[in-house]
C-alpha positions as CSV (number, residue, x, y, z in Angstrom):
1,M,47.4,128.3,38.7
2,T,45.5,126.8,35.7
3,D,42.4,128.4,34.2
4,S,40.5,125.1,33.7
5,P,36.9,125.2,35.0
6,T,36.5,124.5,38.7
7,P,34.8,121.1,39.1
8,K,31.2,121.1,40.3
9,V,29.6,118.7,42.8
10,A,25.9,118.5,43.5
11,A,25.8,117.7,47.3
12,I,22.4,116.4,48.5
13,H,22.2,116.6,52.2
14,D,20.2,118.3,55.0
15,L,21.3,121.7,56.4
16,S,21.7,121.7,60.1
17,G,22.5,125.1,61.6
18,Y,24.4,123.7,64.6
19,G,26.3,120.5,65.1
20,R,28.7,120.0,62.3
21,C,27.3,117.5,59.7
22,S,25.8,117.2,56.3
23,L,26.0,120.4,54.2
24,T,27.9,122.4,56.9
25,V,30.6,119.8,56.5
26,A,30.4,119.1,52.8
27,M,30.5,122.8,51.6
28,P,33.7,123.9,53.3
29,I,35.5,120.7,52.7
30,L,34.8,120.6,49.0
31,S,35.5,124.3,48.7
32,V,38.9,124.1,50.3
33,M,39.7,121.2,47.9
34,A,39.1,123.6,45.0
35,I,35.7,122.2,44.1
36,Q,32.4,124.1,43.7
37,C,29.8,122.7,46.0
38,C,26.3,123.1,44.7
39,P,24.1,122.3,47.7
40,V,20.8,120.6,47.5
41,A,19.2,120.9,50.9
42,T,16.8,118.1,51.7
43,A,15.7,119.8,54.9
44,S,16.6,122.8,57.1
45,L,17.1,122.2,60.8
46,S,18.2,124.3,63.8
47,T,20.5,121.4,64.9
48,H,21.1,117.9,63.9
49,T,18.7,115.2,65.2
50,G,21.2,113.2,67.1
51,A,21.1,112.4,70.8
52,G,21.3,115.4,73.1
53,F,19.2,117.8,71.0
54,E,15.4,118.1,71.5
55,G,12.9,120.7,70.3
56,F,14.9,121.4,67.1
57,S,13.2,123.2,64.2
58,F,12.6,121.3,61.0
59,L,11.6,122.4,57.5
60,D,11.1,119.6,55.0
61,M,12.4,120.6,51.5
62,T,11.2,117.5,49.6
63,S,8.9,119.6,47.4
64,E,11.9,121.6,46.2
65,L,14.1,118.7,45.0
66,G,12.2,118.0,41.7
67,K,12.1,121.8,41.0
68,I,15.9,122.0,41.5
69,T,16.5,119.1,39.1
70,R,14.2,120.6,36.4
71,H,15.7,124.1,36.7
72,W,19.3,122.9,36.6
73,A,18.4,120.6,33.6
74,S,16.9,123.6,31.8
75,L,20.2,125.4,32.3
76,E,22.0,122.4,30.9
77,L,24.3,122.3,33.9
78,Y,27.0,119.6,34.1
79,F,28.2,118.1,37.4
80,D,31.5,116.3,37.8
81,A,29.9,114.4,40.7
82,I,26.6,113.8,42.5
83,Y,27.1,113.1,46.2
84,S,24.3,112.2,48.5
85,G,24.0,111.5,52.3
86,F,21.2,111.3,54.8
87,L,17.7,111.3,53.2
88,G,14.5,111.8,55.1
89,S,11.8,109.9,53.2
90,E,11.0,107.4,50.5
91,Q,10.0,110.3,48.2
92,Q,13.4,111.9,48.7
93,I,15.2,108.7,47.7
94,V,13.1,108.6,44.5
95,L,13.8,112.2,43.7
96,V,17.6,111.8,44.2
97,S,17.4,108.8,41.9
98,E,15.8,111.0,39.3
99,M,18.5,113.6,39.7
100,I,21.2,111.0,39.1
101,D,19.4,109.8,36.0
102,T,18.9,113.4,34.7
103,F,22.5,114.5,34.9
104,Q,24.4,111.3,34.2
105,S,27.5,112.5,36.1
106,P,30.7,110.5,35.7
107,L,30.9,110.1,39.5
108,V,28.1,109.2,41.8
109,V,29.0,108.9,45.5
110,I,26.3,107.6,47.8
111,D,26.8,107.5,51.6
112,P,23.9,105.2,52.5
113,V,23.2,106.8,55.8
114,M,20.7,104.5,57.6
115,G,22.1,103.6,61.0
116,D,25.2,102.9,63.1
117,H,26.3,100.6,66.0
118,G,23.8,97.9,64.9
119,Q,20.8,100.2,65.1
120,V,18.7,101.6,62.3
121,Y,17.9,105.3,62.6
122,K,14.4,105.9,64.0
123,T,13.4,107.9,60.9
124,Y,14.3,105.0,58.6
125,T,11.4,102.6,57.7
126,P,11.9,99.2,56.1
127,A,10.6,100.7,52.8
128,M,13.2,103.4,53.0
129,C,16.0,100.9,53.6
130,E,14.8,99.0,50.4
131,G,14.8,102.3,48.6
132,M,18.4,103.0,49.6
133,V,19.4,99.6,48.4
134,A,18.0,100.5,45.0
135,L,19.5,104.0,45.0
136,A,22.9,102.6,45.9
137,K,22.9,100.5,42.8
138,K,23.3,103.7,40.8
139,A,26.5,104.7,42.7
140,H,30.0,104.4,41.4
141,V,31.2,104.5,45.0
142,I,29.4,103.7,48.3
143,T,30.6,104.4,51.8
144,P,28.6,102.3,54.3
145,N,29.5,101.5,57.8
146,L,29.1,98.0,59.1
147,T,25.5,98.6,60.1
148,E,24.6,100.0,56.7
149,A,26.5,97.2,55.0
150,A,24.3,94.7,56.7
151,L,21.2,96.6,55.7
152,L,22.3,96.8,52.0
153,L,23.0,93.0,52.0
154,G,19.7,92.1,53.9
155,R,21.6,90.5,56.8
156,E,21.4,90.7,60.5
157,Y,24.0,93.0,62.0
158,T,25.0,90.3,64.6
159,S,25.9,87.9,61.8
160,M,28.4,90.3,60.2
161,P,32.1,89.3,60.6
162,Q,34.5,91.5,62.6
163,D,37.8,90.3,61.3
164,V,39.4,91.9,58.3
165,A,39.4,88.6,56.2
166,G,35.6,88.3,56.8
167,L,35.0,92.0,56.0
168,E,36.9,91.5,52.7
169,T,34.1,89.1,51.7
170,I,31.5,91.6,52.7
171,V,33.2,94.4,50.6
172,A,33.4,92.0,47.7
173,E,29.7,91.2,47.9
174,L,28.8,94.9,48.3
175,S,30.7,95.6,45.0
176,L,28.0,93.8,43.0
177,D,30.5,91.5,41.3
178,G,33.0,94.3,40.9
179,K,30.6,96.8,39.3
180,R,31.0,99.5,42.0
181,S,33.7,100.7,44.4
182,V,33.1,100.2,48.1
183,V,34.6,101.9,51.1
184,L,33.6,100.2,54.3
185,T,34.1,102.6,57.2
186,G,34.7,101.9,60.9
187,V,37.0,99.0,60.3
188,S,39.5,98.2,63.0
189,A,42.4,95.8,62.3
190,Q,43.8,96.1,65.8
191,E,43.1,97.8,69.1
192,G,43.7,101.6,69.0
193,Q,43.3,101.7,65.3
194,T,40.3,102.4,63.0
195,G,39.8,103.3,59.4
196,A,38.3,101.8,56.2
197,L,38.5,98.8,53.9
198,S,38.1,99.6,50.2
199,F,37.5,97.8,47.0
200,D,38.4,99.6,43.8
201,A,36.2,98.6,40.9
202,K,38.7,100.0,38.4
203,T,41.6,97.9,39.6
204,G,40.0,95.2,41.6
205,A,42.3,96.0,44.5
206,L,41.3,95.6,48.2
207,S,43.1,98.0,50.6
208,L,43.0,98.6,54.3
209,C,43.7,102.0,55.7
210,Q,44.2,102.6,59.4
211,A,44.8,105.6,61.7
212,P,44.9,106.2,65.5
213,Q,41.4,105.8,67.1
214,V,39.8,108.2,69.6
215,A,37.9,106.2,72.1
216,R,34.7,108.2,72.1
217,I,31.7,108.6,69.8
218,L,31.8,111.8,67.8
219,H,29.0,113.1,65.6
220,G,29.5,113.9,61.9
221,T,32.7,111.9,61.3
222,G,31.0,110.0,58.5
223,D,30.1,113.2,56.7
224,V,33.7,114.5,57.0
225,F,35.0,111.2,55.7
226,A,32.6,111.0,52.7
227,S,33.2,114.6,51.8
228,V,37.0,114.3,51.7
229,L,36.7,111.1,49.7
230,T,34.3,112.7,47.2
231,G,36.6,115.7,46.8
232,G,39.7,113.6,46.3
233,L,37.9,111.4,43.6
234,V,36.8,114.6,41.8
235,Q,40.4,115.7,41.8
236,G,41.3,112.6,39.9
237,N,43.1,110.7,42.7
238,S,43.0,107.0,43.2
239,L,40.5,105.4,45.6
240,L,43.3,104.1,47.8
241,D,44.9,107.6,48.0
242,V,41.6,109.4,48.8
243,T,40.6,106.7,51.3
244,T,43.9,107.2,53.0
245,Q,43.5,111.0,53.0
246,A,40.0,110.7,54.4
247,V,41.0,108.3,57.2
248,E,43.9,110.4,58.2
249,F,41.9,113.7,58.1
250,V,39.1,112.3,60.2
251,S,41.6,110.9,62.7
252,L,43.3,114.4,63.0
253,C,39.9,116.0,63.6
254,A,38.9,113.4,66.2
255,Q,42.1,113.8,68.1
256,R,41.8,117.6,68.1
257,T,38.2,117.4,69.3
258,H,39.1,114.9,72.0
259,R,41.9,117.1,73.3
260,Q,39.5,120.0,73.7
261,N,36.9,117.7,75.4
262,L,34.2,119.1,73.2
263,S,30.6,117.9,73.4
264,P,30.0,115.0,70.9
265,Q,26.9,116.9,69.8
266,A,29.0,119.7,68.4
267,G,30.7,117.5,65.8
268,V,34.4,117.3,65.1
269,D,36.4,120.5,65.2
270,F,37.6,120.3,61.6
271,E,37.7,123.9,60.5
272,P,41.2,124.7,61.8
273,L,42.5,121.6,60.0
274,L,41.1,122.4,56.5
275,R,44.6,123.5,55.5
276,H,45.6,119.8,55.3
277,L,43.2,119.4,52.4
278,L,44.5,122.2,50.2
279,P,45.6,120.9,46.8
280,E,48.9,121.8,45.3
281,I,48.5,124.9,43.1
282,N,49.9,124.5,39.6
């Protein structure tokens, strides 16, 4: 095993005590991939806010974000990547943008969590969507689903293509003329398959990755996907390889969860499968 420093990722997400998502997904996944996860909690909740949970506790941590940035900067910390997910307000979007500017990490991964299945999340205002568009311009890699892709492009969801050839034009447009990499999630090339379509800004390559699809909605799969993708990129792997790894891992987790008939609110049962993400030890 080498003695080189363990890479560090600043992971900016909410912390939900129950219902696997956000930091409770990012921290174990990045850790098992031999990466130090430095969490930045945007809020602390008893459960996630998805359908099926009511009366959850909620502690807004917005006031801490700037303090964290300033303290870390005073320590002259270096992060190999900054990785952000769901953000709860316009102010949080601004503060994350300031953190990105402060640390100038060589990799910025932004999962522009704004909606799904053609619907914008209830907490997201038009101003927040505009803020996310601006924030995503600072990313080296973005991981939108089709709903979020429409929001980033200012289009109606119903006007978005469903075929792979049409989605390739969407991915190319999202790349900002090839300036950033894009991984469009939830892409199905044929019945029974799902995965992602990626554009690699380094190589200009478009790639489609597919895996068996589980025919049910499961909470937290996007967080699992983006966390595996971030970890693989920090390890130095190609976008195609890490997208393939993320697609296959999410599929494994979804199949396991489906076999156990677990509640969708509980998230995907990924913990017993973390061994699949262990890097080779040199």
